[in-house]
N, C-alpha and C positions, 0 to 999 in steps of 0.2 A: 505627774506632779499635781498637787492640789491647786485648784484655781483660787486666785485671790478673791476675798469676800468683801463686798461693798454693802454695808448695813445701813438701811434707811430708818432713822429714828425721828422722834419729835412728839409733841403733845397730840392728843386725839384731834381728828378732823381738820388737819392742815393739808391733806391731799397726798399722803405718802403712797397709798396704793395706786392712785392715778399716776404718780410719778414713776412707780415701778412699771406699770403698764406701758407708759410712754417710752421708757428706756429699753424695755423688752421688745417694743414694736408690735405688741398684740395684747389683747385683754387676757391677763392671767390672774391677777388679783381681783377679788370682788370689790366693786366700788359702789357706794351709795351715799347720798347726802344725809347721813345720819351718823351720830357720834358712836365710835366704838365698833365699827363693822369688822375691822381686822382684829383677830384675837391671837391666832397662832403666828409663828414666824414661818415664812415660806421663801425658799431660795429658787430663783430662776436664772437661767444662763443667758448672758448677753455677750455679743461679740461686736467690737467696734475697732476699725482700723486694723483688723487682723488679730486683735487681742481678745482673748476669752476670759471672762470673769463672771462671778455670781453676784447678783443683787438680791439681798435678803430683806424682804418686807417684814415689818414688825407691827404689833398693835401699838396704840398710843402709850407713851410713858408718862406716868404721873407719880409724884413723890409719895402720895398716899391716896387711897380711894376705897371703893367697895372691895369685898373679897375677890370678885371676878377681876376688877381693875388691877388689884395687886398681883394676881396670877399673870395677867397680860403684861404688866410691867416686868415681872420676873422673866418672861420669855424674851423681852427686849434686852434685858441685862445679860441673859445667856448668849444672845446673838452678838452683843457688843464685845463679849470676852474673846470671840474668835475673829473679830473684824480686822481687816487690813486697812480699810478706809471707812469713815463714817460720814454719811450725808445727814446733817441736821436740818430738817425741813421746818420752815416757819411759814406763816400766812401773811402775805402783803396786805390783804384787805382789812386785817385787824390791827396791824402794827405789833410791836413787841408787847407781850403780856407776861405776867409773873411766871406762868407755867413754862414759857419759853426760856426765861432766865434760869429756872431750876433745871430744865433739861440741858441747857448749855453747860451749866456747872457740872452736872453729872457726866456729860461727855468729856469735858476737859479733864475731869478727875481720872478718867480711864486711861489717859495718856495716848489714846489712839489718834492718828491723823484725822482731821475733820475738814469737810467742806460745808460752808453755810449755804443752804439752798433756800432762796426766798421764792415761794410758789405763788401762783395766781397773779403774776405780774402781766396783766393783759393790755396795759397801755402805759404811756409816758408818765401819767400821774402816779401810778403804782410804782413805776421804776424809780422816780425821785424819792418816794416814801421808803423804798427798800433800804436806803442808806441808814435809816434809824436803827437797823438791826446790828450795826457795828457795835452798839452798846453791849451786845451779848459776849463780846470777846472771843468770837469764833472765826475771825478773819473777815475778808471782804465777801460781800454777798454774790452768789451766783444766781442770777435772776432768770426764772423760767415760768412758763405757763404750761403745766402738765396737760391741761385740758386741750389747749390749742397747739401745743408743740413748740411754742416760742422758746428759744434758748436751749432746747434739748440737745442739739448737736454740739453746741459749745460746752455744755455740761459734760457730755460724754468725752469730749476731747480732754477736758481737765481731769476727769476721772482716770483716763488712760495715762495721762502725763504723771499723775500722782502714783499710780501703781508701779510705773517704771519697770524695774527688772523682775517684778514678782509675777509676770505673766506666764502663761503656759499655752501649749497647743490645744486646740479644741479636742475634746474627747469624743469618741463615737457615741451616738445617742444610745446605743444598746450596750450596756456594760455586762451583759450576760446574767444579770441577777434575775431570780425568779420573782415575778410581779404578783404580789398578793394584796388584793383589795379587801378592806374591812368595811362591810356594809351592814345596815340595819336601821330600824326605826330610831327616832331621836331618844336620847337618854336611856339607852339600854346598856351602856358601859363600853362603847366602842373605843373611845379615846383612852380610857383607863386600861383596857386590854392592849391597845397599841403601845402605851407607855411601858407596860410590863414586858412586851415582846422585844422592844428595842433597848430596854434597860436604862432609860432616862425619861424625865418628864419633858417630852418634846411637844406634845399637843396639850393645849389647855384643857384641864378637866374641871368641871363645875356642875353642880346639880341643877342646871338650867337647860331645858331642851334647846337644841340648835346651836350649842356653843361652837362647834366646829363649822366654819363657813366654807373653807376651801379644802381640796384634797391635798394632804400633806404627805410627801414621800420621804422615806428614810431607808437607806441601804444598810443592812446589817450583815456582818460576816458571822455566820452561824455554823454549827456542826453539820448542817444540811447544805452548806454552801452559801453564796451570796443571795440574800432575799431583800427585795424592795417592798417594804410595807407601805401601803397607801391608806392613810386614815381619811375617811370621807365624812361629809355632813350627813346627818340623819335624813332619811327619805320618808316623807309622809304621803298619803294619798292626795291627789291633786286638789280636792275641795278644801283641804286644810293647809295648802301651800300658799303663803302670802306672795302677792305679786312683787316683782323686783328682786329684792335681796335673796329670799329663800328660793326663788325660781333658779337663780344662778347657782346656788348651792347644790340643788338637785341635779342640774346639768353637769356640774363638776363630778358628782357622785356617779352619774351614768357614764361619763367619759372615763372615769377611773375603772369602772367595771368593764368597759369595752376593751381596755388595754391590759387587763389583768390576765395572768395565767391561771390563777386560782382565786376563788372568792371565799372569804370567811363571813358567813351570815350569823350575826350576833342577835340572839333572842333573849328577852327578859324572861327568865324561868318563872318568875312570880306571876307573869301573865299567860304563860304558855304560848303556843304558836297562834298568832292572830291572823285575821284576813289580810292585813297589810304585810305581815311576814310572808304569807303565801304569795302575794303579788311580787314581793322582792325576789323570792325564790324563782318565780316564773321569769323574771328579768335576768337572773343569773343563768337559768337554763337556756334562755334565748341567746345569751352571749357565747355559749359553747364552752365555757370553762368549768372545771370541776368545782364542787362546793364542799366546804366543811361547816357543819352547823355547831355553833357554840351556844350552849344554854348557860347564860351568865346569871349570877346571883343565886346559884343553885342552893347554897346553904340557907337561904331565906325561905325555901320551899319546905313546907311541913312534910314529914315523912309519909303520911297517909295520902298526900296529894301528888306525890312524885310520879306514880304510875299514870295518872291522868294527864300530867304534863307531857310525858313521853308519848302517850297515845295521841295527843294533839299534834305533836311533831310528826309522828308516823302517818297520820291521816292527812294533814294539810300539805306536807312537803314530800309526799310519796313520789312525785315525778322527778325528784333529785336523785332517784336511784338509791344506791347504797352509800350515800354520803355519810361519813362518820359523824356521830353526835358526841361532842365533848362537853362535859359538865365542868364549869369553872366558877370561881369567885375572883374576878379580876382585881378587885380592890385589895385583896390579901395576896393574890398571886396563886392561890390554890388551883391546881388542875391545869394551869397555863403551860406547864412543861410538856403536856401531851400534844400540844399543837405542832411543834417542830417535826416530830416523827410522822404525824399525819400529813403535814405539808410535803414532806419528802416522799412519802408513798404516793400521794396524789400526783406529784410531778412525774414520778417514774411511770405510773399508769397512763398519764396523759400523753407521754411520748412513746408509749410501747408500740413496737411493730411485730406483727405476727407473721412467721414464715408462711409462704403460700401453701406449701404442702400440709402443714399443721392446720391451717385455716380450712382447707377443703376436706380434710378428714373430719373436722368438726361439723362441717355442713352435711357431709354424708351421714354422720352419726345422728344428728338432730332430726334429719328427715326419716331415718329408719325408726327412731323413737316415736316420732309424731309426724306422719306424712301430711302434706298440705292438702286441704280439701279440693283445691284447684291449683293448677300450675305446678312447676317443679324447678328447683334451683339446680342448674347445670354445673356451675362452678362459681368461685368468688375470688376476689383479690382485695388486698388492702391498698387503697389509693393514697392515703395520707395519714399523718399523725397530728396530734394536738388540735382537735381530739382524734382518736382512732376512727378512721372512716373506711367502711367496707362497701364494695360494690358487688351486688349479686346479679349474675347473668341468668335470666329466668325464661323458661318456656311457659307461656300462658300468663295468668295474672294471679298474684298472691293476695289474699285478704290482709287488711291492716292488722288484724288480730294475730295472724301467723307471723307477720314481720316483727311484732312485739315479742313473740316467742323466740324468733331467731336472735333478736337483740339480747334478750335475757340469757339465752343459752350461750352466746358468744362471751358475754360478760362473765358468766360463771366459769366457762371452760378456760378462759385465758386470764382469769383473776384481774379484771380491769377495775375492780373496786369502785371508787367514787367518780371515776372519769366518765364524762358523757361519751357516748359513741354514736356514730351516724351510720345508718344503713341506707344505701342507695340501690335502686333497682333499674336494670336495663333489660328490656324485653327483647328476646331474639326471635 
């Protein structure tokens, strides 16, 4: 059964993300004292009194604004359409303002049940002032201080009471979906690609580097099975990462990569593979998951420059092995259809298990073809999958160059494709 959704809305900078973090009991949404930090909508699971539900954080809603603010408002409106309960958050320190009134009218017009949450009620003075928000026509105020936790338990009680019969049992954390992280430098088209893959505009797309602040997960039922796509903030080298806000965004991206089964590395084809793309690829390699390289904006590359772009990818990302390189134009969707088969193949290779007999025949053949200068492999076993991990039982010591030869030979023999493989040595 689908969990009830509690959607948090309000004008910018009233503390919506702080409230989401308080309800979830941990820091999930990025919070900073600056207007407009939250841009995408993000759902987190909360359980209270044995009741599981989702709290959906949204960017600030404005009746009109800049192009980016309009997109953020559209995300809030999309979240409201599926809400079972709406938390309209206002700021006790400012009192009611015109933007609050407009947001309240918008919520009432939706017909969704609403709780008025007055945030930043840190003392009795602000508590008395909170009753001014009755003028919004959204009911009696629920007074909280998201920063200090005041009133959070009472608010959770009221949320559960309002949800009533719409509750469901908590689901297992692992829904069996293939976890795919989309990573890359800022402004290379990750969110546009993400939206093409999931079939709706879930992540805000705008031509401003750093638009995606949090990692946004969406599970999609595809021909290749359930896939959890994780859109992440763009990662830049540390010297260009601003303290505070962007630091948290990078941490979100690294966490998404660590929990991914497969990584899609998106590269701006008009730039070719850069040094920062190389560092991101190294991070993917260290995580142990297979990679798929997407050269986005391919149609913008002049025909005579395309060989040089492909050469830069082969040179700087060589340690990703046989990672497939897919050329796309995410804005139009051209080439995106090739990603699902590539993901399916990568998942199969990542979980592949080689029979012990076939593995040892391969070890025998590769040693006949090219004997080691020192040492000898007596036999081998596959100890694990995801990634395929092989243990070699060796007499003597094998040079690192020979171990790379063994790895390459096993990859080719058993068609392991883009999957990373690990070769461990035990000396007898």
